[in-house]
NUVEXTI-923884 format. One record per residue: chain; x, y, z of N, C-alpha, C, O, CB in turn. Coordinates in Angstrom, 1 decimal, m for minus. Glycine has a CB too. Layout:
- A / X / Y / Z / X / Y / Z / X / Y / Z / X / Y / Z / X / Y / Z
...
***
This chain:
- A / m28.3 / 49.1 / 73.3 / m27.5 / 49.0 / 72.1 / m28.1 / 48.7 / 70.8 / m28.9 / 47.9 / 70.4 / m26.6 / 48.0 / 72.3
- A / m27.2 / 50.1 / 70.2 / m27.9 / 50.1 / 68.8 / m27.8 / 49.2 / 67.6 / m26.7 / 48.9 / 67.3 / m27.7 / 51.0 / 68.3
- A / m28.6 / 48.8 / 67.0 / m28.3 / 47.8 / 65.7 / m27.0 / 48.3 / 65.1 / m26.6 / 49.4 / 65.0 / m29.6 / 47.9 / 64.5
- A / m26.3 / 46.9 / 64.7 / m25.0 / 47.0 / 64.3 / m24.1 / 47.0 / 65.0 / m23.0 / 46.7 / 64.6 / m24.7 / 47.6 / 63.7
- A / m24.3 / 47.5 / 66.1 / m22.7 / 47.1 / 67.3 / m22.7 / 46.2 / 67.9 / m23.7 / 46.0 / 68.6 / m22.4 / 47.9 / 68.5
- A / m21.8 / 45.4 / 67.8 / m21.4 / 44.4 / 68.5 / m21.0 / 44.4 / 69.8 / m20.4 / 45.5 / 70.1 / m20.6 / 43.9 / 67.9
- A / m21.1 / 43.8 / 70.6 / m20.6 / 43.9 / 71.7 / m19.2 / 43.5 / 71.8 / m18.9 / 42.5 / 71.1 / m21.3 / 43.3 / 72.4
- A / m18.4 / 44.0 / 72.7 / m16.8 / 43.7 / 72.5 / m16.7 / 42.2 / 73.4 / m17.1 / 42.4 / 74.6 / m15.5 / 45.1 / 73.3
- A / m16.4 / 41.1 / 73.1 / m16.3 / 39.8 / 73.6 / m15.2 / 39.8 / 74.9 / m15.6 / 39.7 / 76.1 / m15.8 / 39.0 / 72.4
- A / m14.0 / 39.9 / 74.6 / m13.1 / 40.0 / 75.8 / m12.3 / 41.2 / 76.2 / m11.2 / 41.4 / 75.9 / m12.1 / 39.1 / 75.6
- A / m13.0 / 42.0 / 76.8 / m13.0 / 43.5 / 77.3 / m11.5 / 43.4 / 78.0 / m10.8 / 44.4 / 77.8 / m14.4 / 44.1 / 78.6
- A / m11.0 / 42.3 / 78.7 / m9.9 / 42.5 / 79.4 / m8.6 / 41.3 / 78.8 / m8.7 / 40.1 / 78.5 / m10.5 / 42.2 / 81.0
- A / m7.6 / 41.9 / 78.7 / m6.3 / 41.1 / 78.3 / m5.2 / 41.1 / 79.5 / m5.0 / 42.1 / 80.1 / m5.5 / 41.7 / 77.0
- A / m4.7 / 40.0 / 79.6 / m3.8 / 39.6 / 80.8 / m2.4 / 39.2 / 80.2 / m2.3 / 38.3 / 79.3 / m4.4 / 38.3 / 81.6
- A / m1.3 / 39.8 / 80.6 / 0.0 / 39.2 / 79.8 / 0.7 / 38.9 / 81.2 / 0.8 / 39.7 / 82.1 / 1.1 / 40.5 / 78.6
- A / 1.0 / 37.8 / 81.3 / 1.6 / 36.9 / 82.4 / 3.2 / 37.0 / 82.2 / 3.7 / 37.2 / 81.0 / 0.9 / 35.1 / 82.2
- A / 4.1 / 37.0 / 83.2 / 5.3 / 37.1 / 83.2 / 6.2 / 36.0 / 84.1 / 6.1 / 35.9 / 85.4 / 5.6 / 38.4 / 83.5
- A / 6.9 / 35.3 / 83.4 / 7.9 / 34.3 / 84.5 / 9.0 / 33.8 / 83.7 / 8.9 / 33.4 / 82.6 / 7.1 / 32.9 / 85.3
- A / 10.2 / 34.0 / 84.6 / 11.1 / 33.6 / 84.2 / 11.8 / 34.0 / 82.8 / 12.6 / 33.3 / 82.1 / 10.8 / 32.5 / 84.2
- A / 11.4 / 35.4 / 82.4 / 11.4 / 35.7 / 81.1 / 10.7 / 35.3 / 79.7 / 10.9 / 35.5 / 78.6 / 12.4 / 35.5 / 81.0
- A / 9.8 / 34.5 / 80.4 / 8.9 / 34.1 / 79.3 / 7.4 / 34.7 / 79.4 / 6.8 / 34.9 / 80.5 / 8.8 / 32.6 / 79.3
- A / 6.8 / 35.0 / 78.1 / 5.3 / 35.7 / 78.4 / 4.0 / 34.8 / 78.0 / 4.1 / 33.9 / 77.1 / 5.2 / 37.1 / 77.6
- A / 2.9 / 34.9 / 78.6 / 2.0 / 34.5 / 78.1 / 0.7 / 35.2 / 78.3 / 0.3 / 35.7 / 79.4 / 2.0 / 33.4 / 78.4
- A / m0.1 / 35.3 / 77.1 / m1.5 / 36.1 / 77.2 / m2.6 / 35.3 / 77.1 / m2.7 / 34.5 / 76.3 / m1.7 / 37.2 / 76.2
- A / m3.6 / 35.8 / 78.1 / m5.2 / 35.1 / 78.1 / m5.9 / 36.1 / 78.4 / m5.5 / 37.1 / 79.1 / m5.5 / 33.9 / 79.3
- A / m7.2 / 36.1 / 77.8 / m8.2 / 37.2 / 77.7 / m9.4 / 36.8 / 78.2 / m9.8 / 35.7 / 78.0 / m8.5 / 37.5 / 76.4
- A / m10.1 / 37.7 / 79.0 / m11.6 / 37.5 / 79.8 / m12.6 / 38.5 / 79.5 / m12.2 / 39.6 / 79.0 / m11.5 / 37.5 / 81.5
- A / m13.8 / 38.3 / 79.7 / m15.0 / 39.3 / 79.4 / m14.8 / 40.2 / 81.0 / m14.9 / 41.4 / 81.0 / m16.9 / 38.3 / 79.1
- A / m14.5 / 39.8 / 82.0 / m14.5 / 40.6 / 83.1 / m13.5 / 39.9 / 84.4 / m13.0 / 38.8 / 84.1 / m16.1 / 40.9 / 83.6
- A / m13.4 / 40.5 / 85.7 / m12.7 / 39.8 / 86.4 / m12.5 / 38.7 / 86.5 / m11.4 / 38.1 / 86.2 / m12.8 / 40.0 / 87.1
- A / m13.8 / 38.2 / 87.1 / m14.0 / 37.1 / 87.8 / m13.9 / 35.8 / 86.4 / m13.9 / 34.6 / 86.7 / m15.6 / 37.2 / 88.7
- A / m13.8 / 36.2 / 84.9 / m13.6 / 35.4 / 84.0 / m12.1 / 35.3 / 83.9 / m11.5 / 34.2 / 84.0 / m14.2 / 35.7 / 82.7
- A / m11.6 / 36.2 / 83.9 / m10.1 / 36.7 / 83.7 / m9.2 / 35.9 / 85.1 / m8.0 / 35.7 / 85.0 / m9.9 / 38.6 / 83.8
- A / m10.0 / 35.6 / 86.3 / m9.6 / 35.0 / 87.5 / m9.3 / 33.6 / 87.0 / m8.2 / 33.1 / 87.2 / m10.6 / 35.1 / 88.6
- A / m10.4 / 32.7 / 86.0 / m10.0 / 31.6 / 85.5 / m9.1 / 31.4 / 84.8 / m8.2 / 30.6 / 84.9 / m10.7 / 31.1 / 85.0
- A / m9.2 / 32.3 / 83.9 / m8.1 / 32.1 / 82.4 / m6.9 / 32.2 / 83.1 / m6.1 / 31.3 / 82.7 / m8.2 / 33.4 / 81.1
- A / m6.4 / 33.1 / 84.2 / m5.1 / 33.0 / 84.6 / m4.6 / 32.0 / 84.9 / m3.4 / 31.8 / 84.5 / m4.9 / 33.7 / 85.3
- A / m5.3 / 31.1 / 85.7 / m5.0 / 30.0 / 86.5 / m4.9 / 28.8 / 85.5 / m4.2 / 27.8 / 85.8 / m6.0 / 29.8 / 87.6
- A / m5.6 / 28.8 / 84.5 / m5.5 / 27.9 / 83.2 / m4.6 / 28.2 / 82.5 / m3.9 / 27.2 / 82.0 / m6.6 / 27.8 / 82.3
- A / m4.0 / 29.5 / 82.0 / m2.9 / 29.9 / 81.7 / m1.5 / 29.5 / 81.8 / m0.7 / 29.1 / 81.0 / m2.9 / 30.7 / 82.2
- A / m1.5 / 29.7 / 83.3 / m0.3 / 28.9 / 84.5 / 0.1 / 27.7 / 83.9 / 1.1 / 27.3 / 83.3 / m1.1 / 28.6 / 86.2
- A / m1.2 / 26.9 / 84.4 / m1.3 / 25.7 / 84.4 / m0.8 / 25.1 / 83.0 / 0.0 / 24.2 / 82.9 / m2.7 / 25.4 / 84.7
- A / m1.2 / 25.6 / 82.2 / m0.9 / 25.2 / 80.8 / 0.6 / 25.3 / 80.4 / 1.4 / 24.3 / 80.2 / m1.6 / 26.2 / 79.9
- A / 0.9 / 26.8 / 80.4 / 2.3 / 27.1 / 79.9 / 3.3 / 26.6 / 81.0 / 4.3 / 26.0 / 80.5 / 2.5 / 28.7 / 79.6
- A / 3.3 / 26.7 / 82.4 / 4.8 / 26.6 / 83.2 / 4.3 / 25.2 / 83.9 / 5.2 / 24.7 / 84.7 / 5.1 / 28.2 / 84.5
- A / 3.2 / 24.5 / 83.8 / 2.5 / 23.4 / 84.9 / 2.7 / 23.8 / 86.0 / 3.5 / 23.0 / 86.6 / 3.0 / 22.0 / 84.9
- A / 2.3 / 24.7 / 86.7 / 2.1 / 25.5 / 87.7 / 0.7 / 25.3 / 88.4 / m0.2 / 25.0 / 87.6 / 2.3 / 26.7 / 87.2
- A / 0.5 / 25.4 / 89.7 / m0.7 / 25.6 / 90.4 / m0.8 / 27.0 / 90.9 / 0.0 / 27.4 / 91.7 / m0.8 / 24.7 / 91.5
- A / m1.8 / 27.7 / 90.5 / m1.7 / 29.2 / 91.1 / m3.2 / 29.5 / 91.6 / m4.1 / 29.1 / 90.9 / m1.2 / 30.4 / 89.9
- A / m3.5 / 30.1 / 92.7 / m4.6 / 30.6 / 92.6 / m4.5 / 32.1 / 92.7 / m3.8 / 32.6 / 93.5 / m5.2 / 30.0 / 93.5
- A / m5.3 / 32.9 / 92.0 / m5.2 / 34.4 / 91.5 / m6.0 / 35.0 / 92.5 / m7.2 / 34.8 / 92.6 / m5.8 / 34.9 / 89.9
- A / m5.3 / 35.8 / 93.4 / m5.9 / 36.8 / 94.2 / m5.6 / 38.3 / 94.0 / m4.6 / 38.9 / 93.9 / m5.6 / 36.6 / 95.4
- A / m6.9 / 38.7 / 94.0 / m6.9 / 40.3 / 93.7 / m6.3 / 41.2 / 94.6 / m6.3 / 42.4 / 94.5 / m8.3 / 40.9 / 93.6
- A / m5.7 / 40.6 / 95.6 / m5.1 / 41.6 / 96.6 / m3.8 / 42.5 / 96.2 / m3.5 / 43.7 / 96.4 / m4.7 / 40.8 / 97.7
- A / m3.2 / 41.5 / 95.6 / m1.6 / 42.1 / 95.0 / m1.4 / 42.7 / 93.9 / m0.3 / 42.8 / 93.4 / m0.7 / 41.1 / 94.7
- A / m2.8 / 43.4 / 93.3 / m2.8 / 44.2 / 92.2 / m3.1 / 45.7 / 92.5 / m3.9 / 46.1 / 93.4 / m3.7 / 43.5 / 91.3
- A / m2.4 / 46.6 / 91.5 / m2.6 / 47.9 / 91.8 / m3.0 / 48.6 / 90.4 / m2.5 / 48.1 / 89.4 / m1.3 / 48.4 / 92.4
- A / m3.8 / 49.8 / 90.4 / m4.5 / 50.3 / 89.4 / m3.1 / 51.2 / 88.9 / m2.4 / 51.8 / 89.8 / m6.0 / 51.1 / 89.9
- A / m2.7 / 51.3 / 87.7 / m1.7 / 52.4 / 87.2 / m2.4 / 53.4 / 86.6 / m2.2 / 54.5 / 87.1 / m0.7 / 51.9 / 86.2
- A / m3.3 / 53.2 / 85.6 / m4.1 / 53.9 / 85.0 / m5.5 / 53.6 / 84.9 / m5.9 / 52.8 / 85.8 / m3.6 / 54.0 / 83.9
- A / m6.5 / 54.0 / 83.9 / m8.0 / 53.9 / 84.0 / m7.8 / 52.5 / 83.6 / m8.3 / 51.6 / 84.4 / m9.0 / 54.9 / 83.1
- A / m7.3 / 52.1 / 82.4 / m7.4 / 50.9 / 82.0 / m6.1 / 50.0 / 82.1 / m5.7 / 49.5 / 81.0 / m7.8 / 51.0 / 80.8
- A / m5.4 / 49.9 / 83.0 / m4.3 / 49.2 / 83.3 / m4.0 / 48.6 / 84.6 / m4.3 / 49.5 / 85.3 / m3.4 / 49.8 / 83.0
- A / m3.6 / 47.8 / 85.1 / m3.7 / 47.3 / 86.3 / m2.3 / 46.1 / 86.3 / m2.2 / 45.3 / 85.5 / m5.3 / 46.7 / 86.6
- A / m1.3 / 46.3 / 87.3 / m0.2 / 45.6 / 87.5 / m0.4 / 45.1 / 89.1 / m1.0 / 45.7 / 90.0 / 1.2 / 46.5 / 87.2
- A / 0.4 / 43.5 / 89.2 / 0.3 / 42.9 / 90.1 / 0.9 / 41.5 / 89.8 / 1.2 / 41.1 / 88.6 / m0.9 / 43.0 / 90.5
- A / 1.0 / 40.7 / 91.4 / 1.5 / 39.5 / 91.1 / 0.8 / 38.4 / 92.1 / m0.2 / 38.7 / 92.8 / 3.1 / 39.6 / 91.4
- A / 1.3 / 37.1 / 92.0 / 1.1 / 36.2 / 92.7 / 1.8 / 35.0 / 92.8 / 2.5 / 34.6 / 91.9 / 0.2 / 36.0 / 92.5
- A / 1.6 / 34.4 / 94.0 / 2.7 / 33.2 / 94.0 / 1.7 / 32.1 / 93.9 / 0.5 / 32.0 / 94.1 / 3.7 / 33.0 / 95.5
- A / 2.8 / 31.2 / 93.4 / 2.2 / 29.8 / 93.0 / 2.3 / 28.7 / 94.5 / 2.7 / 29.1 / 95.6 / 3.2 / 29.1 / 91.5
- A / 1.7 / 27.5 / 94.2 / 1.6 / 26.5 / 95.6 / 3.3 / 26.3 / 95.7 / 3.7 / 26.0 / 96.9 / 0.6 / 24.9 / 95.3
- A / 3.9 / 26.3 / 94.8 / 5.6 / 25.9 / 94.8 / 6.5 / 27.1 / 95.6 / 7.6 / 27.0 / 96.1 / 6.3 / 25.8 / 93.0
- A / 5.7 / 28.5 / 95.4 / 6.3 / 29.5 / 95.8 / 6.8 / 30.4 / 94.8 / 7.4 / 31.4 / 95.2 / 7.1 / 29.1 / 96.5
- A / 6.8 / 30.1 / 93.6 / 7.1 / 31.0 / 92.5 / 6.2 / 31.9 / 92.2 / 5.0 / 31.6 / 91.9 / 7.4 / 30.5 / 91.6
- A / 7.0 / 33.4 / 92.2 / 6.3 / 34.7 / 91.9 / 5.9 / 34.8 / 90.5 / 6.9 / 34.6 / 89.8 / 7.1 / 36.0 / 92.4
- A / 4.6 / 35.2 / 89.8 / 4.5 / 35.4 / 88.4 / 3.5 / 36.8 / 88.7 / 2.5 / 37.0 / 89.3 / 3.7 / 33.9 / 87.4
- A / 4.7 / 37.9 / 87.8 / 3.8 / 38.7 / 87.5 / 3.0 / 39.0 / 86.6 / 3.3 / 38.5 / 85.5 / 4.0 / 39.3 / 87.7
- A / 2.0 / 39.9 / 86.7 / 0.9 / 40.1 / 85.2 / 0.7 / 41.6 / 85.2 / 1.0 / 42.2 / 86.2 / m1.0 / 39.3 / 85.2
- A / 0.1 / 42.2 / 84.0 / m0.6 / 43.3 / 83.6 / m1.8 / 42.7 / 82.8 / m1.8 / 41.9 / 81.9 / 0.2 / 44.3 / 82.8
- A / m2.9 / 43.5 / 83.7 / m4.1 / 43.4 / 82.8 / m4.6 / 44.9 / 82.4 / m4.4 / 45.9 / 83.0 / m5.3 / 42.7 / 83.6
- A / m5.2 / 44.6 / 81.1 / m5.3 / 46.1 / 80.2 / m6.8 / 45.7 / 80.0 / m7.2 / 44.5 / 79.7 / m4.1 / 46.3 / 78.5
- A / m7.8 / 47.0 / 80.1 / m9.1 / 47.2 / 79.6 / m9.2 / 47.2 / 78.1 / m9.3 / 48.4 / 77.7 / m9.7 / 48.3 / 80.2
- A / m9.1 / 46.2 / 77.2 / m9.1 / 46.6 / 76.1 / m9.9 / 47.4 / 75.2 / m9.3 / 48.0 / 74.3 / m9.0 / 45.9 / 75.7
- A / m11.2 / 47.5 / 75.4 / m12.4 / 48.1 / 74.7 / m11.9 / 49.8 / 74.8 / m12.3 / 50.5 / 73.8 / m14.1 / 47.7 / 75.6
- A / m11.3 / 50.3 / 75.6 / m11.2 / 51.8 / 75.9 / m10.3 / 51.8 / 74.7 / m10.5 / 52.7 / 73.8 / m10.6 / 52.5 / 77.5
- A / m9.0 / 50.8 / 74.4 / m7.8 / 51.1 / 74.1 / m8.3 / 50.9 / 72.2 / m7.9 / 51.7 / 71.3 / m6.6 / 49.9 / 74.9
- A / m9.2 / 50.0 / 71.9 / m9.6 / 50.0 / 70.6 / m10.1 / 51.1 / 70.4 / m9.8 / 51.6 / 69.3 / m10.3 / 49.0 / 70.2
- A / m11.0 / 51.7 / 71.2 / m11.6 / 53.1 / 70.6 / m10.6 / 54.0 / 70.8 / m10.8 / 54.9 / 69.9 / m12.9 / 53.6 / 71.4
- A / m9.8 / 54.3 / 71.4 / m8.2 / 55.0 / 71.3 / m7.8 / 55.2 / 70.0 / m7.6 / 56.2 / 69.4 / m7.1 / 54.2 / 72.1
- A / m7.6 / 53.7 / 69.6 / m6.9 / 53.5 / 68.5 / m7.7 / 53.9 / 67.2 / m7.0 / 54.3 / 66.3 / m6.4 / 52.1 / 68.5
- A / m8.9 / 53.9 / 67.1 / m9.9 / 54.2 / 66.0 / m9.8 / 55.4 / 66.0 / m9.7 / 55.8 / 64.8 / m11.1 / 53.9 / 66.1
- A / m9.7 / 56.2 / 67.0 / m10.2 / 57.6 / 66.8 / m8.6 / 58.4 / 66.4 / m8.5 / 59.5 / 65.8 / m11.0 / 58.3 / 68.6
- A / m7.3 / 57.5 / 66.7 / m6.1 / 58.0 / 66.3 / m6.1 / 57.6 / 64.7 / m5.6 / 58.3 / 63.9 / m5.0 / 57.4 / 67.2
- A / m6.7 / 56.4 / 64.3 / m6.5 / 56.3 / 62.9 / m7.3 / 57.1 / 62.3 / m7.0 / 57.7 / 61.3 / m6.5 / 55.0 / 62.3
- A / m8.7 / 57.5 / 62.8 / m9.7 / 58.5 / 61.9 / m8.3 / 59.9 / 61.7 / m8.2 / 60.5 / 60.6 / m11.6 / 59.1 / 63.2
- A / m7.7 / 60.3 / 62.6 / m7.2 / 61.6 / 62.6 / m6.0 / 61.3 / 61.3 / m5.9 / 62.2 / 60.5 / m6.6 / 62.1 / 64.3
- A / m5.3 / 60.3 / 61.3 / m4.4 / 60.0 / 60.6 / m5.2 / 60.0 / 58.7 / m5.0 / 60.6 / 57.6 / m3.7 / 58.5 / 61.2
- A / m6.1 / 59.3 / 59.1 / m6.8 / 59.0 / 57.5 / m7.6 / 57.6 / 57.8 / m8.6 / 57.4 / 58.4 / m5.4 / 58.8 / 56.1
- A / m6.8 / 56.7 / 57.1 / m7.2 / 55.5 / 56.9 / m8.5 / 55.1 / 56.3 / m8.7 / 55.3 / 55.1 / m7.0 / 55.0 / 58.1
- A / m9.6 / 54.5 / 57.0 / m10.7 / 54.3 / 56.0 / m11.8 / 55.5 / 56.3 / m12.7 / 55.9 / 55.5 / m11.5 / 52.6 / 56.2
- A / m11.7 / 56.2 / 57.5 / m12.3 / 57.5 / 57.8 / m12.0 / 58.5 / 56.5 / m11.1 / 58.5 / 55.7 / m11.8 / 58.1 / 59.2
- A / m13.3 / 59.4 / 56.8 / m13.1 / 60.7 / 56.0 / m13.9 / 60.5 / 54.5 / m15.0 / 59.8 / 54.3 / m11.2 / 60.9 / 55.7
- A / m13.2 / 61.1 / 53.6 / m13.9 / 61.0 / 52.4 / m12.8 / 60.7 / 51.3 / m12.6 / 61.5 / 50.3 / m14.7 / 62.4 / 52.2
- A / m12.0 / 59.5 / 51.4 / m11.0 / 59.2 / 50.5 / m11.8 / 58.4 / 49.3 / m13.0 / 58.3 / 49.2 / m9.8 / 58.4 / 51.3
- A / m10.8 / 57.9 / 48.4 / m11.1 / 57.1 / 47.4 / m12.0 / 55.7 / 47.9 / m13.1 / 55.5 / 47.4 / m9.7 / 56.8 / 46.7
- A / m11.4 / 54.9 / 48.8 / m12.1 / 53.9 / 49.3 / m13.5 / 54.1 / 49.9 / m14.4 / 53.2 / 49.9 / m11.2 / 53.3 / 50.1
- A / m13.5 / 55.3 / 50.6 / m14.9 / 55.7 / 51.3 / m15.9 / 55.9 / 50.4 / m17.0 / 55.5 / 50.6 / m15.0 / 57.0 / 52.1
- A / m15.5 / 56.8 / 49.1 / m16.4 / 57.0 / 48.0 / m16.7 / 55.7 / 47.4 / m17.8 / 55.4 / 46.9 / m15.9 / 58.1 / 47.0
- A / m15.8 / 54.9 / 47.4 / m16.5 / 53.7 / 46.2 / m17.3 / 52.9 / 47.0 / m17.8 / 51.9 / 46.5 / m15.3 / 52.6 / 45.3
- A / m17.5 / 53.1 / 48.3 / m18.6 / 52.5 / 49.2 / m19.6 / 52.8 / 49.2 / m20.4 / 52.2 / 49.8 / m18.6 / 52.6 / 50.2
- A / m19.8 / 54.1 / 48.3 / m21.2 / 54.5 / 48.5 / m21.9 / 54.5 / 47.0 / m21.3 / 55.0 / 46.0 / m21.2 / 56.0 / 49.3
- A / m23.2 / 54.0 / 46.9 / m23.7 / 53.8 / 45.7 / m24.2 / 54.5 / 44.9 / m24.8 / 54.0 / 43.9 / m24.2 / 53.1 / 45.8
- A / m24.1 / 56.1 / 45.2 / m23.9 / 56.9 / 44.4 / m23.1 / 57.0 / 43.4 / m23.3 / 57.4 / 42.3 / m23.9 / 57.5 / 44.8
- A / m21.8 / 56.6 / 44.1 / m20.7 / 56.5 / 43.0 / m20.8 / 55.6 / 41.7 / m20.3 / 55.9 / 40.6 / m19.4 / 56.1 / 43.6
- A / m21.5 / 54.4 / 41.9 / m21.3 / 53.7 / 41.0 / m22.7 / 54.3 / 39.9 / m22.4 / 54.3 / 38.7 / m21.3 / 52.1 / 41.6
- A / m23.8 / 54.8 / 40.2 / m24.5 / 55.5 / 39.7 / m24.4 / 56.5 / 38.7 / m24.8 / 56.6 / 37.6 / m25.0 / 55.8 / 40.4
- A / m23.3 / 57.4 / 39.7 / m22.9 / 58.2 / 38.4 / m21.9 / 57.7 / 37.4 / m21.6 / 58.3 / 36.4 / m22.3 / 59.5 / 38.9
- A / m21.3 / 56.5 / 37.8 / m20.2 / 56.0 / 36.8 / m21.1 / 55.5 / 35.6 / m20.6 / 55.4 / 34.5 / m19.2 / 54.7 / 37.5
- A / m22.4 / 55.2 / 35.9 / m23.3 / 54.3 / 34.7 / m23.8 / 55.8 / 33.8 / m23.9 / 55.9 / 32.6 / m25.1 / 53.2 / 35.6
- A / m23.9 / 56.7 / 34.6 / m24.4 / 57.6 / 33.9 / m23.3 / 58.5 / 33.0 / m23.7 / 59.0 / 32.0 / m25.1 / 58.2 / 34.7
- A / m22.1 / 58.6 / 33.4 / m20.9 / 59.0 / 32.7 / m20.8 / 58.2 / 31.3 / m20.7 / 58.8 / 30.2 / m19.7 / 58.6 / 33.5
- A / m20.9 / 56.7 / 31.6 / m20.5 / 55.6 / 30.4 / m21.7 / 55.9 / 29.5 / m21.4 / 56.2 / 28.4 / m20.5 / 53.8 / 30.9
- A / m23.0 / 55.9 / 29.9 / m23.9 / 56.3 / 28.8 / m23.9 / 57.5 / 28.1 / m24.2 / 57.5 / 26.9 / m25.0 / 56.4 / 29.3
- A / m23.5 / 58.7 / 29.0 / m23.3 / 59.8 / 28.2 / m22.0 / 59.9 / 27.4 / m21.9 / 60.8 / 26.6 / m23.2 / 60.9 / 29.1
- A / m21.0 / 59.0 / 27.4 / m19.8 / 58.9 / 26.6 / m20.1 / 58.1 / 25.6 / m19.6 / 58.2 / 24.5 / m18.6 / 58.6 / 27.2
- A / m20.9 / 57.1 / 25.8 / m21.4 / 56.1 / 24.7 / m22.3 / 57.1 / 23.6 / m21.9 / 57.3 / 22.4 / m22.4 / 54.9 / 25.6
- A / m23.6 / 57.8 / 24.0 / m24.0 / 58.6 / 23.1 / m23.2 / 59.4 / 22.5 / m23.4 / 59.5 / 21.3 / m24.7 / 59.2 / 23.6
- A / m22.1 / 60.2 / 23.0 / m21.4 / 61.2 / 22.4 / m20.9 / 60.5 / 21.2 / m20.8 / 61.1 / 20.1 / m20.4 / 61.8 / 23.2
- A / m20.5 / 59.3 / 21.3 / m19.5 / 58.6 / 20.5 / m20.4 / 58.4 / 19.3 / m20.2 / 58.8 / 18.2 / m18.8 / 57.2 / 21.1
- A / m21.6 / 57.7 / 19.8 / m22.4 / 57.5 / 18.5 / m23.0 / 58.7 / 17.8 / m23.2 / 58.8 / 16.5 / m23.6 / 56.6 / 18.9
- A / m23.1 / 59.7 / 18.7 / m23.3 / 61.0 / 17.9 / m22.2 / 61.5 / 16.9 / m22.5 / 62.0 / 15.8 / m23.6 / 62.0 / 18.8
- A / m20.9 / 61.5 / 17.3 / m19.8 / 61.9 / 16.5 / m19.5 / 60.9 / 15.3 / m18.8 / 61.2 / 14.4 / m18.5 / 62.2 / 17.4
- A / m19.9 / 59.5 / 15.5 / m19.8 / 58.6 / 14.2 / m20.5 / 58.8 / 12.8 / m20.1 / 58.5 / 11.7 / m20.1 / 57.4 / 14.5
- A / m22.0 / 59.5 / 13.4 / m23.0 / 59.9 / 12.5 / m22.7 / 61.0 / 11.4 / m23.1 / 61.1 / 10.2 / m24.1 / 60.4 / 13.4
- A / m21.5 / 62.0 / 12.2 / m21.4 / 63.0 / 11.1 / m20.6 / 62.7 / 10.3 / m20.3 / 63.4 / 9.3 / m21.1 / 64.2 / 11.3
***
């Protein structure tokens, strides 16, 4: 990993659906999200569930859909999304639109040469003013 690049902490996002309500949870990998899903179900709906990865199918490269059955027989649907690829895609799209990418005013002002140039312009302007006052 290069210097300055932070590892994305929660790569996976899971949205749980039960009786018209939704709940989100996040995890590093599939083993971690498995624990987080059972905790989220227990906190939100006071149900005991054992997440089994048998009942899910991959919809796309970054998305999985499925369901699991609680101990009381209720069915909870879920969607798991790999967020790190979505973040890269969103950044790429924002770069196309403009935003902070490119050579706009905000980007130029972040450059130290911009401020050096401002100082030189100010000193030249001051020098011209003093030269005109002497005449």
